N, CA, C and O atoms as a Maestro MAE file, in Angstrom:
{
 s_m_m2io_version
 :::
 2.0.0
}

f_m_ct {
 s_m_title
 :::
 protein
 m_atom[160] {
  # First column is atom index #
  i_m_mmod_type
  r_m_x_coord
  r_m_y_coord
  r_m_z_coord
  i_m_residue_number
  s_m_chain_name
  s_m_pdb_residue_name
  s_m_pdb_atom_name
  i_m_atomic_number
  :::
  1 25 61.961 119.749 144.938 1 A "UNK " " N  " 7
  2 3 62.789 119.311 146.054 1 A "UNK " " CA " 6
  3 2 61.987 118.328 146.910 1 A "UNK " " C  " 6
  4 15 60.805 118.547 147.175 1 A "UNK " " O  " 8
  5 25 62.607 117.298 147.317 2 A "UNK " " N  " 7
  6 3 61.998 116.267 148.143 2 A "UNK " " CA " 6
  7 2 61.666 116.826 149.540 2 A "UNK " " C  " 6
  8 15 62.380 117.685 150.058 2 A "UNK " " O  " 8
  9 25 60.595 116.334 150.125 3 A "UNK " " N  " 7
  10 3 60.136 116.831 151.428 3 A "UNK " " CA " 6
  11 2 61.229 116.742 152.489 3 A "UNK " " C  " 6
  12 15 61.468 117.708 153.214 3 A "UNK " " O  " 8
  13 25 61.883 115.608 152.585 4 A "UNK " " N  " 7
  14 3 62.917 115.442 153.600 4 A "UNK " " CA " 6
  15 2 64.069 116.422 153.375 4 A "UNK " " C  " 6
  16 15 64.629 116.948 154.337 4 A "UNK " " O  " 8
  17 25 64.419 116.667 152.136 5 A "UNK " " N  " 7
  18 3 65.472 117.644 151.824 5 A "UNK " " CA " 6
  19 2 65.068 119.040 152.278 5 A "UNK " " C  " 6
  20 15 65.901 119.798 152.775 5 A "UNK " " O  " 8
  21 25 63.812 119.378 152.112 6 A "UNK " " N  " 7
  22 3 63.317 120.684 152.552 6 A "UNK " " CA " 6
  23 2 63.407 120.810 154.069 6 A "UNK " " C  " 6
  24 15 63.779 121.862 154.589 6 A "UNK " " O  " 8
  25 25 63.070 119.746 154.770 7 A "UNK " " N  " 7
  26 3 63.131 119.755 156.235 7 A "UNK " " CA " 6
  27 2 64.570 119.924 156.705 7 A "UNK " " C  " 6
  28 15 64.838 120.726 157.599 7 A "UNK " " O  " 8
  29 25 65.512 119.167 156.102 8 A "UNK " " N  " 7
  30 3 66.925 119.278 156.469 8 A "UNK " " CA " 6
  31 2 67.424 120.698 156.218 8 A "UNK " " C  " 6
  32 15 68.143 121.254 157.048 8 A "UNK " " O  " 8
  33 25 67.054 121.288 155.088 9 A "UNK " " N  " 7
  34 3 67.505 122.630 154.744 9 A "UNK " " CA " 6
  35 2 66.981 123.665 155.743 9 A "UNK " " C  " 6
  36 15 67.722 124.557 156.157 9 A "UNK " " O  " 8
  37 25 65.722 123.551 156.126 10 A "UNK " " N  " 7
  38 3 65.157 124.467 157.126 10 A "UNK " " CA " 6
  39 2 65.876 124.313 158.462 10 A "UNK " " C  " 6
  40 15 66.145 125.302 159.144 10 A "UNK " " O  " 8
  41 25 66.185 123.077 158.833 11 A "UNK " " N  " 7
  42 3 66.887 122.825 160.092 11 A "UNK " " CA " 6
  43 2 68.281 123.448 160.064 11 A "UNK " " C  " 6
  44 15 68.719 124.032 161.055 11 A "UNK " " O  " 8
  45 25 68.978 123.328 158.933 12 A "UNK " " N  " 7
  46 3 70.305 123.933 158.798 12 A "UNK " " CA " 6
  47 2 70.246 125.448 158.979 12 A "UNK " " C  " 6
  48 15 71.091 126.031 159.660 12 A "UNK " " O  " 8
  49 25 69.267 126.069 158.380 13 A "UNK " " N  " 7
  50 3 69.152 127.532 158.417 13 A "UNK " " CA " 6
  51 2 68.714 128.051 159.786 13 A "UNK " " C  " 6
  52 15 68.998 129.200 160.125 13 A "UNK " " O  " 8
  53 25 68.032 127.232 160.570 14 A "UNK " " N  " 7
  54 3 67.492 127.668 161.860 14 A "UNK " " CA " 6
  55 2 68.590 127.970 162.880 14 A "UNK " " C  " 6
  56 15 68.413 128.837 163.735 14 A "UNK " " O  " 8
  57 25 69.718 127.267 162.802 15 A "UNK " " N  " 7
  58 3 70.820 127.526 163.720 15 A "UNK " " CA " 6
  59 2 70.528 127.164 165.162 15 A "UNK " " C  " 6
  60 15 71.127 127.736 166.073 15 A "UNK " " O  " 8
  61 25 69.633 126.240 165.387 16 A "UNK " " N  " 7
  62 3 69.280 125.823 166.746 16 A "UNK " " CA " 6
  63 2 70.066 124.570 167.133 16 A "UNK " " C  " 6
  64 15 70.722 123.957 166.291 16 A "UNK " " O  " 8
  65 25 69.997 124.204 168.384 17 A "UNK " " N  " 7
  66 3 70.667 122.998 168.881 17 A "UNK " " CA " 6
  67 2 69.694 121.829 168.897 17 A "UNK " " C  " 6
  68 15 68.482 121.999 169.032 17 A "UNK " " O  " 8
  69 25 70.255 120.656 168.758 18 A "UNK " " N  " 7
  70 3 69.464 119.430 168.842 18 A "UNK " " CA " 6
  71 2 69.929 118.683 170.081 18 A "UNK " " C  " 6
  72 15 71.123 118.436 170.246 18 A "UNK " " O  " 8
  73 25 68.997 118.322 170.949 19 A "UNK " " N  " 7
  74 3 69.316 117.592 172.170 19 A "UNK " " CA " 6
  75 2 68.756 116.187 172.029 19 A "UNK " " C  " 6
  76 15 67.562 116.000 171.795 19 A "UNK " " O  " 8
  77 25 69.637 115.200 172.175 20 A "UNK " " N  " 7
  78 3 69.226 113.803 172.050 20 A "UNK " " CA " 6
  79 2 69.316 113.118 173.417 20 A "UNK " " C  " 6
  80 15 70.383 113.111 174.032 20 A "UNK " " O  " 8
  81 25 68.222 112.548 173.895 21 A "UNK " " N  " 7
  82 3 68.248 111.829 175.163 21 A "UNK " " CA " 6
  83 2 68.865 110.442 174.981 21 A "UNK " " C  " 6
  84 15 69.108 110.014 173.852 21 A "UNK " " O  " 8
  85 25 69.111 109.759 176.058 22 A "UNK " " N  " 7
  86 3 69.598 108.376 176.001 22 A "UNK " " CA " 6
  87 2 70.860 108.274 175.149 22 A "UNK " " C  " 6
  88 15 70.886 107.528 174.170 22 A "UNK " " O  " 8
  89 25 71.893 109.005 175.506 23 A "UNK " " N  " 7
  90 3 73.103 109.107 174.692 23 A "UNK " " CA " 6
  91 2 73.815 107.781 174.457 23 A "UNK " " C  " 6
  92 15 74.602 107.677 173.516 23 A "UNK " " O  " 8
  93 25 73.573 106.786 175.262 24 A "UNK " " N  " 7
  94 3 74.257 105.503 175.069 24 A "UNK " " CA " 6
  95 2 73.429 104.505 174.256 24 A "UNK " " C  " 6
  96 15 73.899 103.403 173.973 24 A "UNK " " O  " 8
  97 25 72.220 104.873 173.883 25 A "UNK " " N  " 7
  98 3 71.361 103.975 173.110 25 A "UNK " " CA " 6
  99 2 71.789 103.972 171.638 25 A "UNK " " C  " 6
  100 15 72.094 105.026 171.080 25 A "UNK " " O  " 8
  101 25 71.814 102.814 171.020 26 A "UNK " " N  " 7
  102 3 72.280 102.653 169.639 26 A "UNK " " CA " 6
  103 2 71.525 103.537 168.650 26 A "UNK " " C  " 6
  104 15 72.143 104.147 167.777 26 A "UNK " " O  " 8
  105 25 70.206 103.614 168.771 27 A "UNK " " N  " 7
  106 3 69.420 104.442 167.840 27 A "UNK " " CA " 6
  107 2 69.786 105.913 167.956 27 A "UNK " " C  " 6
  108 15 69.828 106.630 166.956 27 A "UNK " " O  " 8
  109 25 70.048 106.358 169.166 28 A "UNK " " N  " 7
  110 3 70.426 107.750 169.387 28 A "UNK " " CA " 6
  111 2 71.792 108.038 168.775 28 A "UNK " " C  " 6
  112 15 71.998 109.094 168.178 28 A "UNK " " O  " 8
  113 25 72.717 107.104 168.921 29 A "UNK " " N  " 7
  114 3 74.044 107.279 168.339 29 A "UNK " " CA " 6
  115 2 73.977 107.329 166.815 29 A "UNK " " C  " 6
  116 15 74.683 108.118 166.188 29 A "UNK " " O  " 8
  117 25 73.132 106.492 166.218 30 A "UNK " " N  " 7
  118 3 72.961 106.522 164.761 30 A "UNK " " CA " 6
  119 2 72.352 107.848 164.316 30 A "UNK " " C  " 6
  120 15 72.748 108.408 163.294 30 A "UNK " " O  " 8
  121 25 71.388 108.346 165.088 31 A "UNK " " N  " 7
  122 3 70.772 109.636 164.765 31 A "UNK " " CA " 6
  123 2 71.812 110.754 164.845 31 A "UNK " " C  " 6
  124 15 71.841 111.640 163.990 31 A "UNK " " O  " 8
  125 25 72.655 110.713 165.859 32 A "UNK " " N  " 7
  126 3 73.702 111.725 166.003 32 A "UNK " " CA " 6
  127 2 74.673 111.673 164.825 32 A "UNK " " C  " 6
  128 15 75.087 112.715 164.317 32 A "UNK " " O  " 8
  129 25 75.037 110.470 164.390 33 A "UNK " " N  " 7
  130 3 75.918 110.330 163.224 33 A "UNK " " CA " 6
  131 2 75.292 110.942 161.981 33 A "UNK " " C  " 6
  132 15 75.971 111.613 161.203 33 A "UNK " " O  " 8
  133 25 74.004 110.713 161.796 34 A "UNK " " N  " 7
  134 3 73.317 111.262 160.622 34 A "UNK " " CA " 6
  135 2 73.249 112.787 160.689 34 A "UNK " " C  " 6
  136 15 73.432 113.468 159.680 34 A "UNK " " O  " 8
  137 25 72.990 113.309 161.866 35 A "UNK " " N  " 7
  138 3 72.935 114.764 162.050 35 A "UNK " " CA " 6
  139 2 74.291 115.389 161.728 35 A "UNK " " C  " 6
  140 15 74.361 116.426 161.067 35 A "UNK " " O  " 8
  141 25 75.357 114.763 162.191 36 A "UNK " " N  " 7
  142 3 76.703 115.272 161.909 36 A "UNK " " CA " 6
  143 2 76.999 115.188 160.417 36 A "UNK " " C  " 6
  144 15 77.548 116.126 159.839 36 A "UNK " " O  " 8
  145 25 76.641 114.081 159.796 37 A "UNK " " N  " 7
  146 3 76.885 113.902 158.360 37 A "UNK " " CA " 6
  147 2 76.133 114.943 157.529 37 A "UNK " " C  " 6
  148 15 76.630 115.393 156.497 37 A "UNK " " O  " 8
  149 25 74.947 115.320 157.977 38 A "UNK " " N  " 7
  150 3 74.140 116.309 157.261 38 A "UNK " " CA " 6
  151 2 74.500 117.746 157.638 38 A "UNK " " C  " 6
  152 15 73.914 118.695 157.117 38 A "UNK " " O  " 8
  153 25 75.467 117.899 158.546 39 A "UNK " " N  " 7
  154 3 75.933 119.220 159.008 39 A "UNK " " CA " 6
  155 2 74.808 120.081 159.575 39 A "UNK " " C  " 6
  156 15 74.635 121.239 159.195 39 A "UNK " " O  " 8
  157 25 74.054 119.492 160.484 40 A "UNK " " N  " 7
  158 3 72.973 120.244 161.136 40 A "UNK " " CA " 6
  159 2 73.455 120.842 162.429 40 A "UNK " " C  " 6
  160 15 72.690 121.511 163.124 40 A "UNK " " O  " 8
  :::
 }
 m_bond[159] {
  # First column is bond index #
  i_m_from
  i_m_to
  i_m_order
  :::
  1 1 2 1
  2 2 3 1
  3 3 4 2
  4 3 5 1
  5 5 6 1
  6 6 7 1
  7 7 8 2
  8 7 9 1
  9 9 10 1
  10 10 11 1
  11 11 12 2
  12 11 13 1
  13 13 14 1
  14 14 15 1
  15 15 16 2
  16 15 17 1
  17 17 18 1
  18 18 19 1
  19 19 20 2
  20 19 21 1
  21 21 22 1
  22 22 23 1
  23 23 24 2
  24 23 25 1
  25 25 26 1
  26 26 27 1
  27 27 28 2
  28 27 29 1
  29 29 30 1
  30 30 31 1
  31 31 32 2
  32 31 33 1
  33 33 34 1
  34 34 35 1
  35 35 36 2
  36 35 37 1
  37 37 38 1
  38 38 39 1
  39 39 40 2
  40 39 41 1
  41 41 42 1
  42 42 43 1
  43 43 44 2
  44 43 45 1
  45 45 46 1
  46 46 47 1
  47 47 48 2
  48 47 49 1
  49 49 50 1
  50 50 51 1
  51 51 52 2
  52 51 53 1
  53 53 54 1
  54 54 55 1
  55 55 56 2
  56 55 57 1
  57 57 58 1
  58 58 59 1
  59 59 60 2
  60 59 61 1
  61 61 62 1
  62 62 63 1
  63 63 64 2
  64 63 65 1
  65 65 66 1
  66 66 67 1
  67 67 68 2
  68 67 69 1
  69 69 70 1
  70 70 71 1
  71 71 72 2
  72 71 73 1
  73 73 74 1
  74 74 75 1
  75 75 76 2
  76 75 77 1
  77 77 78 1
  78 78 79 1
  79 79 80 2
  80 79 81 1
  81 81 82 1
  82 82 83 1
  83 83 84 2
  84 83 85 1
  85 85 86 1
  86 86 87 1
  87 87 88 2
  88 87 89 1
  89 89 90 1
  90 90 91 1
  91 91 92 2
  92 91 93 1
  93 93 94 1
  94 94 95 1
  95 95 96 2
  96 95 97 1
  97 97 98 1
  98 98 99 1
  99 99 100 2
  100 99 101 1
  101 101 102 1
  102 102 103 1
  103 103 104 2
  104 103 105 1
  105 105 106 1
  106 106 107 1
  107 107 108 2
  108 107 109 1
  109 109 110 1
  110 110 111 1
  111 111 112 2
  112 111 113 1
  113 113 114 1
  114 114 115 1
  115 115 116 2
  116 115 117 1
  117 117 118 1
  118 118 119 1
  119 119 120 2
  120 119 121 1
  121 121 122 1
  122 122 123 1
  123 123 124 2
  124 123 125 1
  125 125 126 1
  126 126 127 1
  127 127 128 2
  128 127 129 1
  129 129 130 1
  130 130 131 1
  131 131 132 2
  132 131 133 1
  133 133 134 1
  134 134 135 1
  135 135 136 2
  136 135 137 1
  137 137 138 1
  138 138 139 1
  139 139 140 2
  140 139 141 1
  141 141 142 1
  142 142 143 1
  143 143 144 2
  144 143 145 1
  145 145 146 1
  146 146 147 1
  147 147 148 2
  148 147 149 1
  149 149 150 1
  150 150 151 1
  151 151 152 2
  152 151 153 1
  153 153 154 1
  154 154 155 1
  155 155 156 2
  156 155 157 1
  157 157 158 1
  158 158 159 1
  159 159 160 2
  :::
 }
}
């Protein structure tokens, strides 16, 4: 299993919240989209 896949899987199982600062910044919005797509 690829390292990044292992990290995503651990994050999914942890059941914690992710808080992103600067909600109007483009990079933050892209990160939020990726998190949603990965179902974290």
